[in-house]
VOPAGU-2260 file (C-alpha; in pm, 1 decimal, decimal comma):
REM VOPAGU-2260
SITE   aa  ch    i         X         Y         Z
SITE  MET   A    0   -2309,3     113,7   -1461,0
SITE  SER   A    1   -1969,2     -39,4   -1513,8
SITE  VAL   A    2   -1801,7    -212,9   -1222,2
SITE  ALA   A    3   -1427,0    -157,6   -1187,9
SITE  TYR   A    4   -1390,6    -334,7    -853,0
SITE  ALA   A    5   -1566,9    -648,9    -725,8
SITE  TRP   A    6   -1708,2    -476,8    -414,5
SITE  GLN   A    7   -1879,4    -213,7    -631,0
SITE  LYS   A    8   -2149,5    -459,7    -738,2
SITE  LEU   A    9   -2267,9    -492,0    -378,8
SITE  TYR   A   10   -2263,9    -113,6    -342,1
SITE  GLU   A   11   -2472,2     -77,6    -657,7
SITE  ASP   A   12   -2716,7    -337,1    -522,4
SITE  ALA   A   13   -2761,6    -119,9    -212,4
SITE  VAL   A   14   -2806,0     201,1    -409,7
SITE  VAL   A   15   -3079,8      59,9    -630,8
SITE  GLN   A   16   -3258,9    -126,5    -350,1
SITE  THR   A   17   -3611,0      13,7    -316,9
SITE  ASP   A   18   -3724,7    -208,9     -29,7
SITE  PHE   A   19   -3616,9     -29,7     289,7
SITE  LYS   A   20   -3647,3    -357,7     480,5
SITE  LYS   A   21   -3377,2    -511,3     260,4
SITE  LEU   A   22   -3156,4    -202,1     244,2
SITE  PRO   A   23   -2969,4    -251,9     576,3
SITE  ASP   A   24   -2862,0    -599,1     464,5
SITE  CYS   A   25   -2745,0    -465,0     127,5
SITE  ILE   A   26   -2544,8    -192,3     299,9
SITE  ALA   A   27   -2388,6    -442,6     540,3
SITE  LYS   A   28   -2287,2    -670,4     252,4
SITE  ALA   A   29   -2122,8    -380,1      68,2
SITE  GLU   A   30   -1937,6    -266,2     380,1
SITE  LEU   A   31   -1819,2    -620,7     450,6
SITE  ALA   A   32   -1689,9    -658,9      94,6
SITE  ILE   A   33   -1497,1    -332,7     130,8
SITE  GLU   A   34   -1355,4    -441,4     468,0
SITE  LYS   A   35   -1240,2    -770,1     314,1
SITE  ARG   A   36   -1079,1    -587,4      22,2
SITE  LEU   A   37    -891,7    -354,1     255,5
SITE  ALA   A   38    -782,8    -648,0     470,2
SITE  GLU   A   39    -640,0    -837,1     174,2
SITE  ASN   A   40    -470,4    -533,1      22,6
SITE  PRO   A   41    -445,8    -253,1     281,6
SITE  PRO   A   42    -348,5     104,8     205,3
SITE  PRO   A   43    -107,1     217,7      78,8
SITE  LEU   A   44     -90,2    -103,2    -123,1
SITE  THR   A   45    -442,1     -55,0    -257,0
SITE  GLU   A   46    -417,5     150,1    -575,0
SITE  SER   A   47    -505,6     512,2    -505,6
SITE  ALA   A   48    -798,8     517,1    -749,6
SITE  GLU   A   49    -958,8     223,2    -572,4
SITE  PHE   A   50    -886,8     370,6    -229,6
SITE  GLU   A   51   -1052,2     696,1    -336,2
SITE  ALA   A   52   -1352,8     503,0    -469,3
SITE  ILE   A   53   -1376,1     313,8    -139,3
SITE  GLY   A   54   -1380,3     641,2      52,2
SITE  LYS   A   55   -1657,9     784,2    -161,1
SITE  THR   A   56   -1853,4     459,8    -137,0
SITE  LEU   A   57   -1828,2     445,6     241,5
SITE  ALA   A   58   -1946,0     807,0     258,6
SITE  ALA   A   59   -2244,7     726,8      36,5
SITE  LEU   A   60   -2328,0     418,8     245,3
SITE  ALA   A   61   -2318,0     635,0     558,6
SITE  VAL   A   62   -2572,3     869,1     400,2
SITE  LEU   A   63   -2796,9     573,8     313,1
SITE  LYS   A   64   -2773,5     445,2     670,5
SITE  ALA   A   65   -2857,8     790,5     807,5
SITE  GLN   A   66   -3161,4     806,9     581,0
SITE  ILE   A   67   -3278,7     467,6     703,0
SITE  HIS   A   68   -3260,0     586,3    1061,0
SITE  GLY   A   69   -3413,1     925,5     979,3
SITE  GLN   A   70   -3097,5    1106,4    1074,3
SITE  ALA   A   71   -2955,5    1405,2     895,7
SITE  SER   A   72   -2604,2    1359,1     767,8
SITE  ASP   A   73   -2489,3    1714,6     841,1
SITE  ARG   A   74   -2156,7    1608,9     987,0
SITE  PRO   A   75   -1876,5    1671,4     738,5
SITE  LEU   A   76   -1689,9    1359,9     637,4
SITE  ASP   A   77   -1319,6    1336,8     704,0
SITE  GLU   A   78   -1199,3    1222,3     363,5
SITE  ASP   A   79    -845,1    1169,4     494,8
SITE  ARG   A   80    -964,7     889,5     721,8
SITE  ILE   A   81   -1158,0     612,0     553,6
SITE  GLY   A   82   -1277,9     307,6     743,1
SITE  GLY   A   83   -1008,7     354,2    1005,8
SITE  TYR   A   84    -735,5     392,2     745,5
SITE  SER   A   85    -554,1     713,4     659,5
SITE  ALA   A   86    -534,9     804,3     293,5
C-alpha cells in the first residue's frame, strides 16, 4: 500500500492489526494523528483529496471500533461532517 499522507501509516497499522487487544491503541493513534493534521491545517485549507481521505478513514475506524465492541454499524455516516468539521 502506498502512503500519500503521514497519518495513513497509522491507519494502515490499525487495519492490519490482528491482535484485538492491540487494536484499540492502533485506532487511537490513527485518530490522534488525523486530529493533529486537521489542527495544523484545518479545512478548507486541507487539500480536498486529503480531506476526503480523512473522512473515509474516520468512517473505517468507526467500523473497526464498532466491531471491537460487538456493535453493528448500521447508522449511516454523514459524509458532510467529518470529525466535527464540515466538508
